[in-house]
N, C-alpha and C positions, 0 to 999 in steps of 0.2 A: 792291641797295644793298651797298656795300663793308663787310665786317666786318674788324675788326682781327685779326691773327693771335692765336689763343687759345693760352694755355699755362697750366700750373698757377700759382696765385697767387704762388709764390715763384720763378717762372722766366720766362724769355723764350726764344723760339726761338734756338738756338745751332747753328752749323755750323763745321766746319773748312774748308769750301769757301769760294770767293770770293763765292758768292751762294746764294740759296734758289731752287729750281726753281719753287716755287709763289707766290713774292712778288717784287715788284720793289723794289730799293733806291732810295728816293726821295732820301735824304740820308745822308751819312756824317758822324758826329759825332766821330770820332777814336778814339784808343786808350783802352781801359779795362783795368783790371787789378784783381786781388785777390791779396793777399800773406798768407801764414801762415808763421810761424816756430814750429817745434815741437821739443820735446825728449822723448825716451822716458822720462826719469827714471832715476835710478840703480838702483833695485831691479829694475824691468822690464828695463832695459838689461843688467844682469848675467845675468838669465835668458835674454834673447835672445842674448847673447854665447855662452853655453853651447850653445844650440840651433844657432847658426851654425857652431860648431866641429864639431858632429855631422853637419852637412849637411842639406839639404832646406829647405823653406820656413820662414821665421821669421815665424810668424803675427802676433806682436806688432807687428813692423815693417809687415807688410802692412796690418793694421788702421789703424795710425798714418798711413800714406801715403794710404790710401783716405779716411779721415776728413779729413785735411789738404787733399786735393784738393777734396773737397766744400765745405769751408769757403772755400777760395780761390775756387772757382767761385761760391759764394753772394755773396762780396764783390765779385767782378767784375760780377755781375748787378746788384747794388745800385748800383755805380758807374755802370753803363749807364743805369739808371732815373733817376738824378739828372740825367743829361744829356738825358733825354727820349727815350731809345732804346726801341724795342720789338723789337729783335733784335740779335744779335751774329754777325759773320762772321769767318772766319780765326782762330778760337779755337785756342789752344795752351796747353800746360802746360810749365813749366820748373822745374827744381829745382837746388839746390846745397847744399853743406854749409857751415856756418858754425862753425868750430872743430871739436871732436871730438864734440860731443853735440847740436848744433842742425842742423836741416834746414829750408831755406826752400823753400816751394812757391809758385809764381806761376802764376795763370791769367790769360791776356791775349788780347785780340782787338780788333776794330773795332766800335764801337757804331754801329748804323744805325737809320734810320726806314724801316720796310717799308710798302709800299702794294700795291694789287692789281696783278696781272700784266696788262698791257694786251692 
């Protein structure tokens, strides 16, 4: 008997490739995305600015970007589930700055319905 691809409750299988080696794409449901716009905040931003002048990794920004990517990914997964998808292919991240203190992170891909490999 066929079993649906299993993943943690909050996730679906995701790949940056065009397909999954272990499952067949039965149907493509279109593009899905998750968007997050974040600001460091004035106080943390000042501290991070001093760290940037000194050189090396700015851990405040690293944590902010990692957290923002996770939120964008979660929103993309929810978008895919609403469409009835159980997988996402061709997943990518994109980011841009909005003004001087806002960063936009976008996770996007193609929502698909996966079935057994024939």
